[in-house]
Residue, then its C-alpha position, 0 to 999 in steps of 0.5 A: a475559505q472562499a471556496l467553501v462558503h458557498d457550500p460546493e459539492w466539489i472542491l479542486l485544490d492545487e498544491p494546498t500544502s505547498g510552502l507551508d511549515p510542518r504544522g500548517r501542512v498537517s492542519i491543511l491535511e486534516l481539514v481536507a480529510d474532514l471535508a471528504r470523509n465527514k462533510g461529504l464534499g468531493v475533493i480533487l487534490s492536485t499535488h506531487l507530494l505523494a505523502d499528502v496523497e497517502a494521508v488523505c486520499s482514497e483514489i488516485l488518478v495519474l495524468r500525463e499530458g492530459e491523458l488519464l494513465a491510471r486510476e486505482r485506489v491508493d490501497e491498491a497494493a492489497r488488491q494484488p494477489l502477489q504479496v511481499f512479506e518481510v521475514e527475519g529469523f534464525g535457525d535452519q534458514e536453508g530448510f526454511r527457504q526450501g519450505l517456502v519454495d515448496l509453498g510456491a514462494e519466491v525468496q530474495e535476500d535483502r540484507r538480513l531480511l528474507l523477501v518472500t513473495l507469495d501468490m495468494r491464489r496458490i495458498g488456497t485464498d480468495p479476496d474479500a468482497d472488496g477485492v482485498w487479499d487477507a495478509a493473515v493467510g499469508v502470514n499463517a502460511i509462512l508461520g507454518v513453514a517456519v514451525a515445520r522447519g524449525f526456524a525462529l521468527r523475529r519479524l514477519r509482516r507484509r511489506p508496505v508498497s509505497l505510493a511512489e513505487e505504485f506511481y512509478r509502476m503506472v507511469e512506466a507501463 
């Protein structure tokens, strides 16, 4: 509250949800989001709680020993041409897998799911003006293979990439 009373352009919050109960944590995150999105205040959030970052931040900066390792949008995974889809279904699974391979997909098994990695560039699409690949194009390509190969789908969705996975990819590079 003391930092906001003078109407600053920027505010730096160091571990603002540390030690709070769940309700207090949600309240602080809602306040941070409101300050940034609705009040136009620049907010820098320093935290090791990646769920907080995913909840309120649009951009992530990864620092190590004062050096900038990476700067990316939080939704950067949607900007990568390689998209992973979770697929579950029944029918001619081998024929379905072969159809996906013919499409140029890489297919792996994860228990009862098939993880289908599509290179969006190979299936005839381009990112939008913001550089985001349209997951619907990948979904439609997989649906087309399922229909052609007689494979009934129970689940088909783009696999969300967690910020933790992205963080480790950035710091291990």
